[in-house]
N, C-alpha and C positions, 0 to 999 in steps of 0.2 A: 168315210174310207181312207184307213190308213193310205201313204205312200211304200211301194217298196223301197229298202237299200238298193241301192246297185250292189252286182254280186261278186264285185272286187275292190279291193284298196289296194292302195300304193305304200311300199314301203318308207316312204317317208312321212307320211301321216302317223304308222303304226309307231314307230322313231318317237316323233311329237307324244303318244300316247304316255308312252312309256318314261319321255324325261317330266312329261307334266303328272306321271302319278296317276291318271286315270284310270277308272277300273274299268279294267273290262279283262276277260280270258283270250291267254294266247294259246292255241294248239298247235304241236308239231307232233302232224299224219303221219310222217315218213317212220319207218324201219326204225328199231333199235341198235342195228348196225349201222346205221346212217348217221343215226344219233348221238353219234360216239365220235367219228368225226369232226363233227361239227352240228353245234346248236345256240339257240338263244338260254341265255340264263331262267329268263323269265316265263318261259314254254313250259305247257306240259307236254310233256310226249301218251301222244291218243295214236297212236298207229291205225292206219287205214283198215288193215283188215282184220283191226280189234273194236272197232267203234262201234258196231254192231252189241257184240255183246256186253261191252262198259259203259253204252248211252245213259245206263244209269248214271252214275259220274258227274253225268251234269244235269241234271236233277234240280239244284236249284239256278241254274244258269239260263234257264227261257228266255226270262226278262231281261236279260244282258247282252253285252256287245260281245260280240264271239270274234276273232281274228286266227282262222287255221293257215297254217302252212307246210310249206313242202319245198322239194329240192328245185323245181324249175316254175310250179302253182297248178298242174294238170290234177294232181289227186286234190290239193286243196281244194279247186274250186266246187269237182265232185262231191267231197264231205261237206263245203258250206250249201252246195246246192240239198243233199241227201236231212242233212240238220235244218233247214228252213223244214220242209217237208213232213221233219219229225216235229215238228212246233218251236223252234229255235229261229224266229224272224229275223236276228240281229244277228248271222252267223255270214260273214266272210269270210273268202280267199284276199291272201297278200300276194298280187300279181308278181310275179317275177322270181317269188319262194327264199328261198336263203340262200340260192345264188346270185340271186339281183340284191337283197340284202349285204351279200360279202361285199358286192362289186361300188353299191352307192350309199350305202351308209356307214361299214366295219371292214375296209380292205386289207385288215389283220386277221380275219377270219376263213383256216382254209378252205378250199374249194374244192369241188372234186366232179 
């Protein structure tokens, strides 16, 4: 039996993965207007409101690490849980969202 991964990860680990060039999918599940305010360049914008309709775009990612982020971590937690139910066992939420990223990792990013 495979042990289930924790549902959340932290910004520091995501930053480490980006710096190391680790292959993983970073999804921004916020809405386009939020994405315009501030976003991480490496993230794919896939709003929570469109997730069900656009799930086929993730078909080749079922066995890959997926990190989902939003503003503070609430929506991304729900999306990560839903992705796991859809057969993406390595989906996790980035705790604290992009707001925490802006305080802990890159304070030059705008906050809203």
